[in-house]
Each structure stands twice: as C-alpha cells, then as structure tokens.
C-alpha distance (Angstrom), angle and dihedral (degrees) to the residues before:
residue distance angle dihedral
X1 . . .
X2 3.80 . .
X3 3.84 105.5 .
X4 3.74 135.5 78.3
X5 3.79 90.6 -128.8
X6 3.80 92.0 58.7
X7 3.80 92.2 49.1
X8 3.81 94.3 46.3
X9 3.87 91.9 47.5
X10 3.81 90.0 51.9
X11 3.75 92.3 47.5
X12 3.81 92.8 49.0
X13 3.81 90.0 51.0
X14 3.84 89.8 77.7
X15 3.85 119.1 90.9
X16 3.82 118.8 -87.8
X17 3.77 98.7 6.6
X18 3.76 133.0 138.9
X19 3.87 138.4 -176.7
X20 3.77 123.1 -118.5
X21 3.80 139.1 175.3
X22 3.85 99.9 -155.3
X23 3.72 102.2 169.5
X24 3.80 100.6 59.0
X25 3.79 86.3 -113.7
X26 3.76 117.4 110.8
X27 3.78 90.8 -152.0
X28 3.78 89.0 73.1
X29 3.83 113.1 67.0
X30 3.83 117.6 169.3
X31 3.79 133.5 -168.7
X32 3.88 112.1 -147.4
X33 3.80 135.2 -176.0
X34 3.81 115.1 -113.8
X35 3.73 115.1 -118.6
X36 3.78 100.7 24.3
X37 3.93 88.7 40.1
X38 3.83 88.9 -147.7
X39 3.79 117.2 151.5
X40 3.84 117.1 -127.7
X41 3.79 98.1 172.0
X42 3.84 126.1 44.1
X43 3.78 118.7 -175.8
X44 3.77 128.3 -168.1
X45 3.82 142.0 143.6
X46 3.78 117.0 -108.8
X47 3.80 130.0 165.8
X48 3.69 92.0 -7.7
X49 3.81 97.4 -52.3
X50 3.79 135.6 90.3
X51 3.77 109.8 -110.5
X52 3.83 127.8 -157.9
X53 3.77 123.8 -158.5
X54 3.84 112.1 -157.0
X55 3.82 132.6 175.1
X56 3.78 113.9 -112.8
X57 3.75 135.3 -169.7
X58 3.85 115.5 -118.0
X59 3.84 93.1 -114.7
X60 3.79 91.2 57.9
X61 3.83 101.1 33.4
X62 3.80 99.3 83.8
X63 3.78 94.4 35.6
X64 3.81 91.6 60.4
X65 3.80 91.1 46.0
X66 3.78 92.6 50.4
X67 3.82 93.5 44.9
X68 3.81 96.7 52.0
X69 3.75 127.3 32.2
X70 3.89 86.6 -153.7
X71 3.76 91.8 62.8
X72 3.80 109.3 80.5
X73 3.80 139.1 164.1
X74 3.88 111.5 -67.3
X75 3.82 110.2 -76.6
X76 3.75 110.8 -133.5
X77 3.80 91.3 -3.0
X78 3.85 139.5 82.6
X79 3.75 102.2 -61.5
X80 3.77 92.0 -154.8
X81 3.84 93.4 62.0
X82 3.84 104.6 24.2
X83 3.75 136.6 62.8
X84 3.74 129.5 -166.4
X85 3.81 118.4 -139.0
X86 3.77 115.6 -156.5
X87 3.83 109.5 -151.6
X88 3.80 96.8 -142.7
X89 3.80 94.4 135.9
X90 3.81 96.3 -101.9
X91 3.82 98.6 103.5
X92 3.82 119.2 74.0
X93 3.80 115.2 -114.5
X94 3.76 91.8 -121.0
X95 3.81 93.3 59.9
X96 3.81 93.0 44.4
X97 3.82 87.5 53.7
X98 3.77 91.8 46.4
X99 3.78 91.8 53.3
X100 3.81 91.2 47.9
X101 3.85 89.7 48.6
X102 3.80 92.4 49.6
X103 3.81 88.8 51.3
X104 3.78 91.1 52.8
X105 3.79 91.5 48.8
X106 3.76 91.8 50.0
X107 3.83 96.9 52.8
X108 3.81 97.7 36.8
X109 3.76 127.2 67.5
X110 3.80 96.6 -139.5
X111 3.80 133.2 154.4
X112 3.76 93.3 -115.8
X113 3.83 91.9 60.4
X114 3.83 91.5 48.9
X115 3.81 90.5 47.1
X116 3.86 91.5 54.3
X117 3.81 91.3 47.2
X118 3.85 88.7 51.1
X119 3.77 92.9 51.9
X120 3.75 92.0 51.4
X121 3.78 87.8 61.5
X122 3.83 94.1 64.1
X123 3.82 104.5 108.0
X124 3.81 120.3 -133.7
X125 3.74 110.1 -91.5
X126 3.84 93.7 33.2
X127 3.80 137.0 83.2
X128 3.80 132.9 -154.8
X129 3.70 131.6 -154.8
X130 3.85 126.8 -117.6
X131 3.85 87.2 -109.5
X132 3.75 93.0 52.3
X133 3.85 91.8 50.5
X134 3.84 89.5 47.9
X135 3.82 88.8 52.1
X136 3.78 93.0 49.5
X137 3.76 88.1 48.3
X138 3.75 90.6 56.7
X139 3.82 105.1 -98.4
X140 3.79 124.2 62.9
X141 3.79 90.5 -166.7
X142 3.76 92.0 69.1
X143 3.79 98.5 72.4
X144 3.78 89.9 126.3
X145 3.79 90.6 55.1
X146 3.82 86.7 55.1
X147 3.87 90.6 60.6
X148 3.78 91.2 47.1
X149 3.78 92.4 49.9
X150 3.81 94.2 47.1
X151 3.74 89.4 49.8
X152 3.78 89.0 60.8
X153 3.91 93.4 41.6
X154 3.84 104.4 163.2
X155 3.82 93.8 -165.4
X156 3.79 113.3 34.7
X157 3.84 92.6 172.6
X158 3.79 92.7 53.9
X159 3.75 100.3 33.2
X160 3.80 106.5 52.7
X161 3.81 98.4 -155.7
X162 3.74 90.5 160.5
X163 3.79 86.1 76.4
X164 3.84 90.7 67.2
X165 3.85 118.5 94.4
X166 3.78 134.8 169.3
X167 3.82 124.5 -91.7
X168 3.86 90.3 -86.7
X169 3.80 93.6 50.8
X170 3.77 93.0 -106.2
X171 3.76 121.0 148.2
X172 3.76 126.0 -120.2
X173 3.83 125.0 -94.7
X174 3.78 113.2 -54.4
X175 3.76 96.0 -107.6
X176 3.83 98.0 41.4
X177 3.76 91.6 103.0
X178 3.72 101.6 38.4
X179 3.76 103.0 -78.2
X180 3.79 148.4 13.0
X181 3.80 111.4 -57.4
X182 3.73 91.3 -2.1
X183 3.87 92.9 129.4
X184 3.90 89.2 49.2
X185 3.80 89.7 52.5
X186 3.84 92.8 51.3
X187 3.74 91.1 47.4
X188 3.77 93.2 48.8
X189 3.76 89.1 50.7
X190 3.77 85.0 57.8
X191 3.82 87.6 55.9
X192 3.82 94.5 -104.9
X193 3.83 118.8 138.5
X194 3.72 116.2 -128.1
X195 3.83 117.5 -165.0
X196 3.76 120.7 -177.6
X197 3.76 92.3 -19.3
X198 3.79 94.4 -50.5
X199 3.82 140.0 105.7
X200 3.75 121.8 -146.3
X201 3.74 102.1 -117.6
X202 3.84 94.3 -164.9
X203 3.77 88.9 59.6
X204 3.81 103.1 33.4
X205 3.81 105.0 19.2
X206 3.81 117.9 117.9
X207 3.72 115.0 -117.1
X208 3.79 116.4 -136.0
C-alpha cells in the first residue's frame, strides 16, 4: 500500500464510516466513524510520501515504532496515542491494514472490539462458549457475530480465540486454526483435555 486511494478505500471498508476534508485543504482527507464522528484515519502528503495517522493502544504503540522505521510518533497529534505511518513501500500491506483496523476499533464502540476484549478474559486452562462471549460483549443474541469476529482475528497471539467452543463443548472446523486438530493441540497445550473433538464444559468451562 503506497497511495492515498488505497488507504482511504480500506478505511471506508469498515462499517459506518465516511470520508471528509475538514480543513478546506484537499491534502487532508480523513475517514470518520458515523455517530461519534471521530476520525480514525488521517491521510496527507508530506515530504513526498502519503502519511497516515492512526490511533494506537499503548501496548502496541512502541512495538510498531520499533518494528518499522516508517512508523513514527503521531505528527501533529498526541504522540502517546497516535502513530504516523509513512507509505514508502517498506511496510507490508497486512500490517498497515492491521494498524488501520486497530485504530478503527479504538475510536468506535463496536461489537467486534467488545468481542475481542471478552475473549482476552478467558483464562489459560479454561474455555468459553460463543454464547458466553456474546454475553460478556453485551448481547447474548450475537453469538453468530462472535464466530465472524474470531474468524477475522487480527491478533491470534493476544486474542486466544482457540479457547472458544460451541455450546456442546465442540471445537471449530478442523481447518479454522490452520490445520486439522490445531485447535485441539493449542487447548491441550493449555492443559485442557480434548476427547473426540470436545471439551468437558463442566470441568473446563469458564464461569461468568
């Protein structure tokens, strides 16, 4: 990703977003979230490159900056909560998209964000059902949305979606985690017994 058009198109692919040029300067094009009207993606040209300003959580802020020299403290914004991505071709598209997605999640109060926060609460050695995660995220009726969100998990190492099973304790499809029995292997590494593709919820189920 090296162009403004690519960045804006990706930003506008998120639900309830719109583009705006608020400063009467076409160099500044923002993508905002409807409702709260907060911007999560700022685009502008500076020093010959398109720059993106994205909001970032403190635990990821310095990691991104240390990983890529083209990710710097937010230009013209709070450097504690914003990073600037310089689109000079050195950052893989998947990481640029991940940073934009994280920014969207941080400024919007959306179900996906709440689902990921709920999954992070599952302790090692325990599992939770889709219904439980939906309940923790604020609406037990959105169990299907939980499955969709976990399928798009942006941070598998930080969001342990392999600890989520269905209401019978059954694991996900065999290739959901990158290969047959991969979820079972990850659960067993947590100390959880898996028998015939199922987990005993009475023994390992998280209590909420």
